[in-house]
gemmi code that builds the backbone of each chain (N, CA, C; Angstrom):
import gemmi

chains = {
    "A": [
        ("ASP", (287.924, 231.909, -35.607), (287.725, 230.930, -35.540), (287.267, 230.051, -34.505)),
        ("VAL", (286.488, 229.430, -34.352), (285.784, 228.763, -33.036), (286.275, 228.066, -32.677)),
        ("LYS", (286.657, 227.898, -31.034), (287.636, 227.228, -30.447), (286.850, 226.752, -29.515)),
        ("VAL", (286.919, 225.132, -28.749), (286.957, 224.835, -27.552), (287.982, 223.892, -27.288)),
        ("THR", (288.293, 224.148, -25.875), (289.563, 223.529, -25.816), (289.555, 222.897, -24.446)),
        ("GLN", (289.889, 221.570, -24.133), (289.787, 220.533, -23.312), (291.339, 220.878, -22.663)),
        ("SER", (291.357, 221.064, -21.319), (292.845, 220.925, -20.617), (293.681, 220.280, -20.959)),
        ("SER", (293.365, 218.875, -21.045), (294.666, 217.860, -20.943), (294.002, 217.321, -22.233)),
        ("ARG", (294.887, 217.101, -23.197), (295.332, 215.206, -24.050), (294.804, 213.972, -23.601)),
        ("TYR", (295.902, 213.712, -22.914), (296.327, 212.141, -21.770), (296.122, 212.431, -20.622)),
        ("LEU", (295.484, 211.682, -19.589), (295.676, 211.868, -18.143), (295.515, 210.267, -17.773)),
        ("VAL", (296.718, 210.045, -16.846), (296.436, 208.906, -16.195), (296.361, 209.187, -14.503)),
        ("LYS", (295.343, 208.911, -13.630), (294.792, 208.597, -12.889), (295.103, 207.810, -12.032)),
        ("ARG", (295.156, 207.823, -10.625), (294.925, 206.233, -9.660), (293.454, 206.126, -9.231)),
        ("THR", (293.031, 204.713, -9.201), (292.013, 204.645, -8.505), (291.224, 205.239, -7.224)),
        ("GLY", (290.529, 205.949, -7.198), (289.919, 206.549, -6.156), (290.078, 208.336, -5.767)),
        ("GLU", (290.990, 208.652, -7.005), (290.949, 210.002, -7.163), (290.073, 211.029, -7.518)),
        ("LYS", (290.107, 212.143, -7.253), (289.034, 213.231, -7.960), (290.114, 213.705, -8.931)),
        ("VAL", (289.183, 213.528, -10.401), (289.139, 213.952, -11.528), (288.824, 215.179, -11.778)),
        ("PHE", (289.471, 215.872, -12.290), (288.823, 217.487, -12.635), (289.309, 217.602, -14.540)),
        ("LEU", (288.228, 217.656, -15.329), (288.522, 217.842, -16.882), (287.870, 219.017, -16.847)),
        ("GLU", (288.182, 219.692, -17.573), (288.161, 220.951, -17.792), (287.367, 221.632, -19.317)),
        ("CYS", (286.796, 221.996, -19.614), (286.671, 222.555, -21.332), (286.256, 224.210, -21.062)),
        ("VAL", (286.612, 224.676, -22.273), (286.678, 226.356, -22.380), (286.270, 226.518, -23.899)),
        ("GLN", (284.965, 227.409, -23.638), (284.677, 227.592, -25.315), (284.583, 229.241, -25.229)),
        ("ASP", (285.095, 229.108, -26.659), (284.853, 231.400, -26.906), (283.586, 231.513, -28.138)),
        ("MET", (282.850, 230.688, -27.980), (281.952, 231.072, -28.638), (280.655, 231.551, -28.318)),
        ("ASP", (280.489, 231.834, -27.350), (279.501, 232.576, -26.109), (278.196, 231.474, -26.274)),
        ("HIS", (278.092, 230.353, -26.416), (277.136, 229.420, -26.629), (276.404, 228.961, -25.249)),
        ("GLU", (275.295, 228.931, -24.966), (274.727, 228.463, -23.976), (274.923, 227.297, -23.431)),
        ("ASN", (274.336, 226.242, -24.601), (274.677, 225.020, -24.469), (276.269, 223.984, -24.413)),
        ("MET", (276.396, 223.459, -23.247), (277.856, 222.731, -23.380), (277.652, 221.289, -23.075)),
        ("PHE", (278.225, 220.192, -23.792), (278.319, 218.821, -23.279), (279.638, 218.363, -22.777)),
        ("TRP", (278.829, 217.103, -22.529), (280.375, 216.067, -21.899), (279.615, 214.711, -22.215)),
        ("TYR", (280.770, 213.999, -22.900), (280.543, 212.766, -23.117), (281.263, 212.011, -23.042)),
        ("ARG", (281.731, 210.796, -23.545), (282.723, 209.579, -22.940), (282.539, 208.916, -24.597)),
        ("GLN", (283.717, 208.343, -24.957), (283.160, 207.974, -26.287), (284.317, 206.836, -26.084)),
        ("ASP", (283.413, 205.559, -26.422), (284.081, 203.732, -26.266), (284.263, 203.044, -27.371)),
        ("PRO", (285.085, 202.840, -27.650), (284.607, 201.710, -28.784), (283.438, 200.950, -29.220)),
        ("GLY", (282.258, 201.080, -29.756), (281.494, 199.925, -30.035), (280.190, 200.631, -29.803)),
        ("LEU", (280.768, 201.814, -28.911), (279.320, 202.234, -28.110), (279.106, 203.777, -28.628)),
        ("GLY", (279.671, 204.422, -29.254), (279.967, 205.603, -30.263), (280.209, 206.620, -28.674)),
        ("LEU", (279.370, 208.089, -29.156), (279.742, 208.792, -27.903), (278.149, 208.676, -27.162)),
        ("ARG", (278.363, 208.614, -25.718), (277.231, 208.749, -25.112), (277.410, 210.166, -24.062)),
        ("LEU", (276.120, 210.080, -24.088), (275.733, 212.050, -23.243), (276.458, 211.856, -21.319)),
        ("ILE", (276.706, 212.607, -21.074), (277.225, 212.325, -19.776), (276.408, 213.206, -18.475)),
        ("TYR", (276.579, 214.849, -19.237), (275.643, 215.692, -18.407), (275.797, 216.876, -19.817)),
        ("PHE", (274.665, 217.625, -19.747), (275.112, 219.094, -20.732), (274.663, 220.388, -19.772)),
        ("SER", (274.762, 220.986, -19.859), (274.414, 222.333, -19.202), (273.842, 223.229, -20.388)),
        ("TYR", (272.817, 224.192, -20.021), (272.091, 225.504, -21.074), (272.566, 226.583, -20.234)),
        ("ASP", (272.902, 226.681, -19.399), (273.342, 228.364, -18.531), (273.882, 227.855, -17.594)),
        ("VAL", (274.678, 229.247, -17.093), (275.620, 229.007, -15.859), (274.581, 228.100, -14.318)),
        ("LYS", (275.294, 227.502, -14.230), (274.679, 226.988, -12.776), (273.532, 225.840, -13.224)),
        ("MET", (273.590, 225.611, -14.369), (272.249, 224.801, -14.687), (272.567, 223.509, -15.551)),
        ("LYS", (272.401, 222.477, -15.130), (272.420, 221.580, -15.988), (271.435, 220.522, -15.729)),
        ("GLU", (271.960, 219.268, -16.851), (271.006, 217.887, -16.975), (271.908, 216.645, -16.853)),
        ("LYS", (271.490, 216.000, -16.579), (271.769, 214.571, -16.719), (271.432, 213.778, -17.818)),
        ("GLY", (272.600, 213.531, -18.602), (272.601, 212.768, -19.650), (271.953, 211.398, -19.627)),
        ("ASP", (272.662, 210.122, -20.283), (272.590, 209.169, -20.185), (272.919, 208.057, -19.584)),
        ("ILE", (274.307, 208.501, -18.986), (275.265, 208.105, -18.246), (275.808, 208.773, -17.051)),
        ("PRO", (275.317, 209.436, -16.125), (275.757, 210.283, -15.082), (276.201, 209.776, -14.324)),
        ("GLU", (276.099, 208.265, -13.937), (276.359, 208.145, -12.109), (277.938, 207.799, -12.561)),
        ("GLY", (277.950, 208.534, -11.445), (279.989, 208.414, -10.935), (280.553, 209.705, -11.190)),
        ("TYR", (279.746, 210.725, -12.117), (280.056, 211.708, -12.801), (279.494, 213.135, -11.995)),
        ("SER", (280.137, 214.159, -12.121), (279.320, 215.611, -11.561), (280.129, 216.498, -12.439)),
        ("VAL", (279.101, 217.646, -12.618), (279.692, 218.653, -13.555), (279.370, 220.517, -12.409)),
        ("SER", (280.321, 221.311, -13.120), (280.089, 222.441, -12.651), (280.094, 223.160, -13.777)),
        ("ARG", (279.051, 224.515, -13.725), (279.383, 225.749, -14.509), (279.290, 226.503, -13.574)),
        ("GLU", (280.354, 227.428, -13.248), (280.440, 228.526, -12.789), (280.264, 229.820, -13.827)),
        ("LYS", (280.864, 229.672, -14.353), (281.131, 230.871, -16.201), (280.450, 230.366, -16.923)),
        ("LYS", (279.634, 231.037, -18.011), (279.092, 230.575, -19.290), (280.222, 230.024, -20.363)),
        ("GLU", (281.981, 230.524, -20.088), (282.673, 229.479, -20.975), (282.997, 228.536, -20.566)),
        ("ARG", (282.835, 227.815, -19.446), (283.737, 227.033, -18.794), (282.722, 225.743, -18.334)),
        ("PHE", (282.988, 224.414, -18.242), (282.482, 223.487, -18.086), (283.321, 222.145, -17.543)),
        ("SER", (283.174, 221.716, -16.603), (283.946, 221.129, -15.779), (282.976, 219.526, -15.680)),
        ("LEU", (283.929, 218.717, -16.001), (283.325, 217.365, -15.505), (284.168, 217.017, -14.424)),
        ("ILE", (283.703, 216.588, -13.255), (284.851, 216.038, -12.073), (284.091, 214.304, -11.822)),
        ("LEU", (285.225, 213.324, -11.594), (285.089, 212.152, -11.330), (285.180, 212.077, -9.831)),
        ("GLU", (284.142, 211.824, -8.655), (284.272, 211.992, -7.576), (285.553, 211.119, -7.169)),
        ("SER", (285.340, 210.110, -7.608), (286.308, 208.715, -7.191), (286.282, 208.098, -8.369)),
        ("ALA", (287.566, 208.038, -9.128), (287.935, 207.813, -10.191), (287.720, 205.583, -10.434)),
        ("SER", (287.285, 205.354, -11.107), (287.312, 204.243, -11.296), (288.059, 203.525, -12.518)),
        ("THR", (288.617, 202.294, -12.732), (288.744, 201.684, -13.776), (288.187, 201.724, -15.124)),
        ("ASN", (286.823, 201.359, -14.509), (285.707, 201.725, -15.882), (285.334, 202.798, -16.267)),
        ("GLN", (286.036, 203.959, -15.723), (286.150, 204.890, -16.483), (286.772, 205.803, -17.043)),
        ("THR", (287.752, 204.662, -17.428), (289.103, 204.721, -18.315), (288.219, 204.952, -20.128)),
        ("SER", (288.374, 206.247, -20.926), (287.753, 206.119, -21.475), (288.472, 207.798, -22.386)),
        ("MET", (287.766, 208.209, -23.581), (288.105, 209.245, -24.419), (286.973, 210.140, -23.783)),
        ("TYR", (287.309, 211.372, -23.287), (286.101, 212.341, -22.925), (286.212, 213.281, -23.908)),
        ("LEU", (284.943, 213.851, -24.667), (284.725, 214.786, -25.345), (284.099, 215.643, -24.780)),
        ("CYS", (284.476, 216.718, -24.938), (283.301, 218.361, -24.560), (282.924, 218.802, -25.537)),
        ("ALA", (281.732, 219.716, -25.890), (281.165, 220.082, -26.982), (280.415, 221.304, -26.363)),
        ("SER", (280.342, 222.374, -27.258), (279.578, 223.616, -27.192), (278.389, 223.848, -28.410)),
        ("GLY", (277.532, 223.945, -28.083), (276.275, 224.413, -29.452), (275.515, 225.756, -29.283)),
        ("GLY", (275.185, 226.318, -30.238), (274.013, 227.152, -30.061), (272.408, 226.997, -30.131)),
        ("THR", (272.281, 226.826, -31.035), (270.497, 226.419, -30.616), (270.217, 225.093, -31.465)),
        ("MET", (268.914, 224.723, -31.497), (268.504, 223.250, -32.024), (269.135, 223.025, -33.261)),
        ("ASN", (269.371, 224.362, -34.198), (269.786, 224.013, -36.080), (271.038, 224.165, -36.335)),
        ("THR", (271.911, 224.149, -34.940), (273.170, 224.786, -35.223), (274.079, 223.593, -34.735)),
        ("GLU", (275.257, 222.969, -35.459), (275.978, 222.269, -35.033), (276.561, 222.262, -33.863)),
        ("ALA", (276.988, 221.405, -33.039), (278.236, 221.242, -31.857), (279.354, 221.613, -32.206)),
        ("PHE", (280.224, 222.366, -31.512), (281.852, 222.127, -31.865), (282.527, 221.405, -31.036)),
        ("PHE", (283.409, 220.933, -31.277), (283.938, 219.842, -30.676), (285.294, 220.074, -30.098)),
        ("GLY", (285.927, 219.853, -28.377), (286.913, 219.981, -28.504), (287.956, 218.747, -28.868)),
        ("GLN", (289.218, 218.824, -28.845), (290.385, 217.483, -29.120), (289.989, 216.455, -28.185)),
        ("GLY", (289.311, 216.505, -27.572), (289.527, 215.215, -26.466), (290.083, 214.793, -25.693)),
        ("THR", (289.961, 214.437, -24.249), (291.046, 214.011, -23.046), (291.047, 212.199, -23.095)),
        ("ARG", (291.869, 211.800, -23.389), (292.077, 210.137, -23.086), (292.711, 210.211, -21.854)),
        ("LEU", (291.295, 209.708, -20.643), (291.751, 209.734, -19.570), (291.992, 207.759, -19.461)),
        ("THR", (292.979, 207.433, -18.654), (293.463, 205.962, -18.049), (293.392, 205.987, -16.574)),
        ("VAL", (292.538, 205.491, -15.917), (292.411, 205.125, -14.120), (293.093, 203.529, -14.151)),
        ("VAL", (293.965, 203.737, -13.143), (295.122, 202.411, -12.923), (294.931, 202.356, -11.780)),
    ],
    "B": [
        ("ALA", (261.282, 207.473, -25.309), (262.755, 207.836, -24.831), (263.557, 208.373, -26.436)),
        ("GLN", (264.733, 208.824, -26.277), (265.524, 209.048, -27.255), (266.182, 208.486, -27.552)),
        ("LYS", (266.383, 207.952, -28.980), (267.416, 206.639, -29.525), (267.922, 207.060, -30.841)),
        ("ILE", (268.900, 206.816, -31.271), (269.766, 206.852, -32.359), (270.391, 205.579, -32.570)),
        ("THR", (269.834, 204.701, -33.303), (270.709, 203.860, -33.731), (271.701, 203.423, -35.535)),
        ("GLN", (272.634, 202.970, -35.187), (273.195, 203.047, -36.387), (273.412, 201.652, -36.056)),
        ("THR", (273.438, 200.513, -37.303), (273.125, 199.156, -37.593), (274.491, 198.822, -38.134)),
        ("GLN", (275.037, 199.420, -39.306), (276.670, 199.064, -39.545), (277.389, 199.479, -39.158)),
        ("PRO", (278.408, 198.584, -38.202), (279.704, 198.891, -37.669), (280.809, 199.030, -38.976)),
        ("GLY", (280.516, 198.418, -39.729), (281.903, 198.756, -40.813), (281.354, 198.571, -41.791)),
        ("MET", (281.372, 199.782, -43.189), (281.092, 199.732, -44.651), (282.098, 199.852, -45.248)),
        ("PHE", (282.386, 199.089, -46.521), (283.264, 199.199, -47.584), (282.551, 199.913, -48.714)),
        ("VAL", (283.611, 200.639, -49.406), (282.788, 201.167, -50.535), (284.203, 201.414, -51.422)),
        ("GLN", (284.250, 201.043, -52.757), (284.969, 201.627, -53.924), (285.443, 202.941, -54.079)),
        ("GLU", (286.167, 203.360, -54.399), (286.597, 204.889, -54.178), (285.870, 205.355, -55.768)),
        ("LYS", (285.199, 206.281, -55.842), (284.212, 206.956, -56.913), (282.468, 206.550, -56.479)),
        ("GLU", (282.501, 205.892, -56.050), (281.273, 205.180, -55.945), (280.573, 205.786, -55.095)),
        ("ALA", (279.389, 205.553, -54.906), (278.224, 206.066, -53.714), (277.757, 205.289, -52.463)),
        ("VAL", (277.694, 205.852, -51.253), (277.588, 205.071, -50.395), (276.595, 205.576, -49.587)),
        ("THR", (275.717, 204.769, -48.904), (274.959, 205.116, -47.813), (274.783, 204.983, -46.390)),
        ("LEU", (275.032, 205.792, -45.710), (275.416, 205.215, -44.323), (273.933, 205.258, -43.261)),
        ("ASP", (273.278, 204.230, -42.721), (272.075, 204.293, -42.144), (271.704, 204.963, -40.766)),
        ("CYS", (270.801, 205.292, -40.402), (270.839, 205.512, -39.583), (269.043, 205.996, -39.177)),
        ("THR", (268.640, 205.563, -37.746), (267.576, 205.720, -37.523), (267.265, 206.049, -35.963)),
        ("TYR", (266.297, 206.800, -35.719), (265.764, 207.628, -34.805), (264.467, 207.081, -34.024)),
        ("ASP", (264.601, 207.315, -32.621), (263.337, 207.622, -31.927), (263.047, 208.454, -31.206)),
        ("THR", (261.818, 209.388, -31.405), (261.434, 210.497, -30.261), (260.214, 210.762, -30.398)),
        ("SER", (259.837, 211.324, -29.292), (258.305, 212.163, -29.274), (257.944, 213.347, -29.303)),
        ("ASP", (259.327, 213.842, -29.643), (259.213, 215.612, -29.779), (258.826, 215.841, -30.889)),
        ("PRO", (258.154, 216.352, -31.545), (257.840, 216.914, -33.242), (258.817, 217.805, -33.474)),
        ("SER", (259.493, 218.537, -32.634), (260.714, 219.425, -32.886), (262.287, 218.839, -32.855)),
        ("TYR", (262.912, 218.401, -33.661), (264.337, 218.109, -33.568), (264.829, 218.198, -34.751)),
        ("GLY", (266.491, 217.727, -34.444), (267.562, 218.170, -35.452), (268.344, 217.066, -35.700)),
        ("LEU", (268.754, 216.610, -36.794), (269.228, 215.479, -36.895), (270.779, 215.973, -37.614)),
        ("PHE", (271.614, 215.504, -37.033), (273.053, 215.559, -37.955), (273.922, 214.503, -38.174)),
        ("TRP", (275.245, 214.924, -38.793), (275.853, 213.923, -39.341), (277.488, 214.071, -38.982)),
        ("TYR", (278.294, 213.923, -38.404), (279.221, 214.233, -38.270), (280.344, 213.122, -38.724)),
        ("LYS", (281.613, 213.551, -39.244), (282.909, 212.448, -39.208), (284.355, 212.549, -38.448)),
        ("GLN", (284.454, 211.547, -38.004), (285.647, 211.475, -36.720), (286.858, 210.601, -38.042)),
        ("PRO", (287.739, 211.009, -38.482), (288.844, 210.505, -39.068), (289.726, 209.857, -38.031)),
        ("SER", (290.847, 209.282, -38.354), (291.625, 208.816, -37.523), (292.267, 209.938, -36.422)),
        ("SER", (292.335, 211.024, -37.219), (293.387, 212.070, -36.196), (291.937, 212.226, -35.026)),
        ("GLY", (290.856, 211.829, -34.857), (290.167, 211.669, -33.413), (289.086, 213.476, -33.655)),
        ("GLU", (289.738, 214.429, -34.609), (288.560, 215.343, -34.500), (287.156, 215.338, -34.781)),
        ("MET", (286.388, 215.572, -34.679), (284.376, 215.873, -34.973), (284.267, 216.623, -35.693)),
        ("ILE", (284.108, 216.286, -37.174), (283.565, 217.362, -38.551), (282.532, 217.157, -38.854)),
        ("PHE", (281.537, 218.434, -38.410), (280.558, 218.611, -39.197), (279.946, 218.212, -40.387)),
        ("LEU", (278.995, 217.613, -40.636), (278.996, 217.211, -42.004), (277.765, 218.234, -42.438)),
        ("ILE", (276.681, 217.748, -41.929), (275.086, 218.005, -42.680), (274.244, 218.090, -41.285)),
        ("TYR", (273.295, 219.055, -41.965), (271.956, 218.953, -40.492), (270.932, 219.102, -41.373)),
        ("GLN", (269.880, 218.469, -40.355), (268.403, 218.393, -41.272), (267.820, 218.367, -40.049)),
        ("GLY", (266.554, 219.685, -40.178), (265.495, 219.870, -39.001), (264.450, 219.188, -39.260)),
        ("SER", (263.323, 218.694, -38.343), (262.275, 218.011, -38.660), (260.927, 218.540, -39.086)),
        ("TYR", (261.184, 220.145, -39.724), (260.423, 220.321, -40.317), (260.816, 220.912, -41.542)),
        ("ASP", (261.777, 220.212, -41.992), (262.570, 221.134, -43.332), (261.718, 219.559, -44.022)),
        ("GLN", (261.239, 220.428, -45.788), (260.491, 219.953, -46.445), (261.301, 219.045, -47.159)),
        ("GLN", (262.768, 219.753, -47.347), (263.306, 218.920, -48.705), (264.808, 218.574, -47.630)),
        ("ASN", (265.154, 217.451, -48.215), (266.525, 216.589, -48.267), (267.648, 217.708, -47.818)),
        ("ALA", (268.201, 217.741, -46.829), (269.593, 218.448, -46.926), (270.664, 218.362, -47.421)),
        ("THR", (271.634, 219.071, -48.564), (272.517, 218.671, -49.232), (273.406, 219.442, -49.038)),
        ("GLU", (274.952, 219.025, -48.565), (276.204, 219.542, -48.786), (277.836, 219.083, -49.310)),
        ("GLY", (277.597, 219.788, -50.652), (278.511, 219.035, -51.486), (278.239, 217.586, -51.842)),
        ("ARG", (279.148, 216.917, -51.857), (278.967, 215.355, -51.989), (278.032, 214.957, -51.080)),
        ("TYR", (277.552, 215.542, -49.600), (276.948, 214.749, -48.848), (275.680, 215.092, -49.286)),
        ("SER", (274.224, 214.185, -48.822), (272.603, 214.350, -48.818), (272.558, 213.500, -48.163)),
        ("LEU", (271.661, 214.225, -47.004), (270.973, 213.858, -45.908), (269.347, 212.823, -46.639)),
        ("ASN", (269.514, 211.560, -46.727), (267.754, 210.919, -47.179), (267.135, 211.219, -46.176)),
        ("PHE", (265.938, 211.580, -45.798), (265.037, 212.120, -44.600), (264.257, 211.590, -44.862)),
        ("GLN", (263.301, 210.151, -44.546), (262.253, 209.740, -44.104), (261.280, 210.130, -42.596)),
        ("LYS", (260.842, 210.783, -42.432), (260.138, 211.508, -41.327), (259.416, 210.268, -40.898)),
        ("ALA", (258.480, 209.740, -41.604), (257.500, 208.140, -41.242), (258.202, 207.281, -41.082)),
        ("ARG", (259.312, 207.130, -41.432), (260.793, 206.095, -40.729), (261.176, 206.171, -40.269)),
        ("LYS", (261.509, 207.371, -39.379), (262.165, 207.961, -39.051), (263.745, 207.527, -38.933)),
        ("SER", (263.925, 207.625, -40.191), (265.368, 207.530, -40.806), (265.829, 208.473, -41.729)),
        ("ALA", (267.300, 208.943, -41.184), (267.988, 210.038, -41.520), (269.422, 209.717, -41.958)),
        ("ASN", (269.512, 208.531, -43.228), (270.167, 208.390, -44.031), (271.816, 209.279, -44.384)),
        ("LEU", (272.832, 209.118, -44.462), (273.516, 209.778, -44.976), (274.034, 208.679, -46.681)),
        ("VAL", (274.091, 210.191, -47.486), (274.533, 209.607, -48.771), (275.785, 210.276, -49.070)),
        ("ILE", (276.863, 209.550, -49.377), (278.300, 210.090, -49.790), (278.434, 209.635, -50.995)),
        ("SER", (278.414, 210.725, -52.000), (278.490, 210.719, -53.849), (280.210, 210.364, -54.018)),
        ("ALA", (280.592, 210.087, -55.001), (281.889, 209.785, -55.394), (282.988, 209.538, -54.568)),
        ("SER", (282.979, 208.845, -53.802), (283.610, 208.458, -52.301), (285.172, 208.925, -52.703)),
        ("GLN", (285.567, 209.344, -51.869), (287.180, 209.644, -51.985), (287.832, 208.893, -50.764)),
        ("LEU", (289.403, 208.625, -51.032), (290.135, 207.799, -50.124), (290.286, 208.840, -48.638)),
        ("GLY", (289.854, 209.902, -48.563), (289.428, 210.912, -47.817), (288.496, 210.482, -46.769)),
        ("ASP", (287.922, 209.964, -47.262), (286.487, 209.426, -46.859), (286.384, 208.807, -45.636)),
        ("SER", (287.585, 207.746, -45.779), (287.686, 206.807, -44.555), (287.887, 207.352, -43.500)),
        ("ALA", (287.139, 206.938, -42.325), (286.556, 207.468, -41.181), (285.194, 206.995, -40.310)),
        ("MET", (285.190, 207.223, -38.975), (284.087, 206.962, -38.376), (282.982, 207.836, -38.397)),
        ("TYR", (281.685, 207.562, -38.825), (280.680, 208.377, -39.445), (279.498, 208.401, -38.276)),
        ("PHE", (279.364, 209.327, -37.441), (278.195, 209.504, -36.201), (277.305, 210.405, -36.732)),
        ("CYS", (275.866, 209.780, -36.677), (274.462, 210.267, -36.846), (273.978, 210.818, -35.431)),
        ("ALA", (273.290, 211.864, -35.065), (273.325, 212.677, -33.867), (271.921, 213.314, -34.246)),
        ("MET", (271.175, 213.139, -32.809), (270.078, 214.193, -32.950), (269.494, 214.941, -32.001)),
        ("ARG", (269.391, 216.094, -32.064), (268.760, 216.977, -30.689), (267.448, 217.244, -30.622)),
        ("GLU", (267.093, 217.307, -29.116), (265.611, 217.690, -29.262), (265.825, 219.394, -28.664)),
        ("GLY", (264.600, 219.142, -28.070), (264.178, 220.403, -26.884), (264.252, 221.814, -27.394)),
        ("PRO", (264.168, 222.594, -26.514), (264.492, 222.474, -25.597), (263.317, 221.998, -24.393)),
        ("ASN", (263.501, 221.391, -23.301), (262.532, 220.493, -22.843), (262.921, 221.359, -21.148)),
        ("THR", (264.090, 221.104, -21.027), (263.976, 221.700, -19.055), (264.804, 223.085, -19.405)),
        ("GLY", (264.960, 223.627, -20.575), (266.123, 224.622, -21.017), (267.131, 224.067, -21.773)),
        ("GLY", (267.645, 223.032, -22.370), (268.945, 222.943, -22.894), (268.406, 222.271, -23.879)),
        ("PHE", (269.204, 221.864, -25.004), (269.321, 220.913, -26.160), (269.423, 219.592, -26.057)),
        ("LYS", (269.139, 218.533, -25.734), (269.993, 217.523, -25.358), (270.374, 216.719, -26.597)),
        ("THR", (271.768, 216.235, -26.900), (271.911, 215.811, -28.194), (272.657, 214.628, -28.029)),
        ("ILE", (271.996, 213.196, -28.486), (272.442, 212.374, -28.352), (272.904, 211.465, -29.742)),
        ("PHE", (274.162, 210.894, -29.955), (274.714, 209.936, -30.953), (274.454, 208.792, -30.881)),
        ("GLY", (274.874, 208.106, -31.931), (274.597, 206.515, -32.520), (276.084, 206.073, -31.895)),
        ("ALA", (276.124, 204.742, -32.064), (277.599, 203.980, -31.779), (278.416, 204.284, -33.215)),
        ("GLY", (277.985, 204.603, -34.321), (279.217, 204.829, -35.452), (278.943, 203.999, -36.502)),
        ("THR", (279.387, 204.013, -37.708), (279.740, 203.157, -38.967), (281.101, 203.342, -39.157)),
        ("ARG", (281.843, 202.686, -39.328), (283.284, 202.783, -39.742), (283.666, 202.430, -41.283)),
        ("LEU", (283.775, 203.508, -42.397), (283.763, 203.574, -43.372), (285.056, 203.447, -44.005)),
        ("PHE", (285.443, 202.548, -45.101), (286.553, 202.106, -45.619), (286.504, 202.730, -47.068)),
        ("VAL", (286.814, 203.330, -47.628), (287.224, 203.860, -49.280), (288.101, 202.794, -49.919)),
        ("LYS", (287.913, 201.909, -50.501), (288.864, 200.966, -51.358), (289.267, 201.672, -52.887)),
        ("ALA", (290.785, 201.957, -52.962), (291.391, 202.564, -53.817), (291.125, 201.319, -55.378)),
    ],
}
model = gemmi.Model(1)
for chain_id, residues in chains.items():
    chain = gemmi.Chain(chain_id)
    for i, (resn, *xyz) in enumerate(residues, 1):
        res = gemmi.Residue()
        res.name, res.seqid = resn, gemmi.SeqId(i, " ")
        for name, pos in zip(("N", "CA", "C"), xyz):
            atom = gemmi.Atom()
            atom.name, atom.element = name, gemmi.Element(name[0])
            atom.pos, atom.b_iso = gemmi.Position(*pos), 0.0
            res.add_atom(atom)
        chain.add_residue(res)
    model.add_chain(chain)
structure = gemmi.Structure()
structure.add_model(model)
structure.setup_entities()
């Protein structure tokens, strides 16, 4: 059974804190993605990675960075959390052009 | 620039009827893939159907079919014989690439479907 696991389901952090969201997949996928989901805006791509240490900016990378030191793990980093980063964060991994992405259960982050 | 548009924030359908959820896209890449996902209130993302840009026939998966009109850049999802369990958020997505090495995948804003008994 394929699995994408996000380290936390719910997180509450203070403004200015450095926040790490972790994602692990067990499908040996090269491609991994981080999205944030907000009502009325759908899923917006923050960053994606196509190999270890390789990353590409998505549509809304400002205020975020990522790390991929191992193939199975893709981390999203909020360098200095702000209240406008309160959102649901979804990690996904996917193999190739014509295969679907598999999603984690999501992390609901609240920045206070 | 790559873009996905879902113009229906909400849709109602009577149980057992068919419903079409609209999706238009914009890309300059001749090679791309189109996906539909369902997100029930539990929050999980469930893959429904895939259409490749070079596929000649419309994709079908059970009660789901994708009405692919390449010249119009539309990829509408058709759900036949709606069921109460179809009430959920539906997202259209597009994957391009590889350009720089990876497959960038973007999503639309979603359509919330309500199935009435």
